[in-house]
N, C-alpha and C positions, 0 to 999 in steps of 0.2 A: 513724664507725660505720665505716668500711673501716679506720682507725687502730685501734679496738677490736678489730677482727677479726686487722688484722697481727700484732697483742702475740700475742692467743691464739694464732695460727698458730706465730710465733718461740718463744714457751715451749714449743708443743708438741714441734717440731723440736728444740729446745735438749733438755728429757727426753730425747727419744728418743736423740740419739747420744752423752749420757755414756754412759759403761762404767765398771762394775759392778767396784769397787775392793773383794777381802774385808778385812779387818779381819787385820793381820796380829801376831800376838802375840810378843814373844820368848821366853814362859816356855812351855817344855816340860813342866814338872812334870806326874806324875803326881799325881790327886789321890784318884783310886782305889786306889794304895798307901797310901794313911793309913786307908783302913776295911779291909784286906786283912791279915789275922794271917800269912800263908805268903810277904808282900813281903819281900823285902832284898836288900841286894847287897851282904853282905858273907858272911852264912849259901850255903853249897852242897850242905848234906845234901839229897838224893833227897829231893823230895815224892810222897805217893802219896794225893791228894785227888779224892775220888770230883765226876765232874761235878755233881752235885746239888747241893754244897757251894760246887763254884764259881761256878756258875748265882748262887745266894742273894749273892754279892761282885763280881763283875764285872760292867762295865756289858754292855746287852744284845750292840752290837758286839764287841766285845772276845771275850763269851762265843764267840757265833757264829762268828768265825774262828780264835780260840785252839783253843776245845772242839772245835768240829763241822764244821773246815775249809774255811768259806765264806772266800770270795776280797772285798778290797775294790775298788771301782770303779776303773779303772786312773786315771791321772793325777787321783785328788782325795787320795789321803795327803799329811799334813800332811811328812813327809819326802823325797817324791819331788822336789821342786827344793828339797833343801837341803844345806848343804856347810859347817857349821861345826866345828871340831874339838872332839874329844870322844869319848865310848862310846856304844855302842846298846849298852841293856838290854832284859830280855823283861818285858813292859809287863804279864806278869801274875805274875812270882815274883821281879824282880827280878835275874835269875841273869847273867853277862857273855854278851854274846853277838858283837858286835864292833869295830872302831875305825874311825872316821871315815876315817885315814889308806886304805882298804880300800872305799872308797863311790866309784862312780865312773856316771857319766851315763850309761846306756844308754840312756833315750828307749822303755824298757821300757813307762813310767806306774806303775813300782814302784821303793820303793828298790831300788839296787842293791849289792852288795859282790863282788870279787873273792877275799875270802878271809874267814873265821869262826875264833872263837875255839874252836877243837878242844874246850875242855874244858865249850862253852855248847852246841855242837849234835851230835844224831844226825840220822841219815837214816834213810827205810823208802821200799820203793820205791812208788807210788801208781800206781794202772793206772785210775782212776775215770774218768770223762767218756768211754773208750774212748783216752784216752790213757798211753804209757807214759812217768811222769813218776819225779821224785827228791825226796820231800817232806821238810823240814827242821823240825827239831822238836827245842824245849829243853831242854836234857840235863836240868835241875834236874826241871821240874813238865810235862814232857811235851805240851806246847801248839803247836798248828802256828803256824808262821812264815812260809812260803811252802815255796818250791821251787830248788831247785840245778838249774844249766844246764850245758852245755859247750861255750858259745857267749861266755863272757867273755875281757878283755883280758888279758897277762901280770902280772904270770908265774904264776899260774896257770890262768887260760885257762877258768875259771868264773865263772861270772853268777846269783848269791844271791838270787832274786826274793823280794824280803820285804814284806809288809803291812805298815804303817806304824803298823797299830793296834794290833800284835802288840809294838810297838819303845814303847823310853822313851830320849830322848837326855838327855845329861848333858855338857853341857861343859868342858871342861877349868879353863876360868875358874871354876866352881860347886862344884869339889873340893876 
């Protein structure tokens, strides 16, 4: 009986000490783009789509962040600790936003870049939640991407703090 109790205790202790390892996927494919008639990595035509239409097309988390300026929780985004070589596009419309060579480890909990594609983004003053910040939006579809701060590294001194949900990554090897 003591032997059986020892086995049960050892099994329980071993189960409690195992660390959860998330499943790692190599594919960063934007499956939503297949159902989005406005998504294109080549068309740069300005979009003027009502939020009611976007709500029908986009996943709830992407809609909340891109169209309602929500924010994903820190340290949860798929691109936070990600450093492959390639380009980042708007997950809503496919517009080019960042090159991976401008990405850096900021330790803020969100993917950070020191430089954006000048044709990819525009800026709006954001005074929500009692803060004075600069919001970064996609130039093609007006989707919220994140905010930019002036505490980044050289050469720009900027830190584009982006939501992973708003981004799509395409590796150079996939082009």
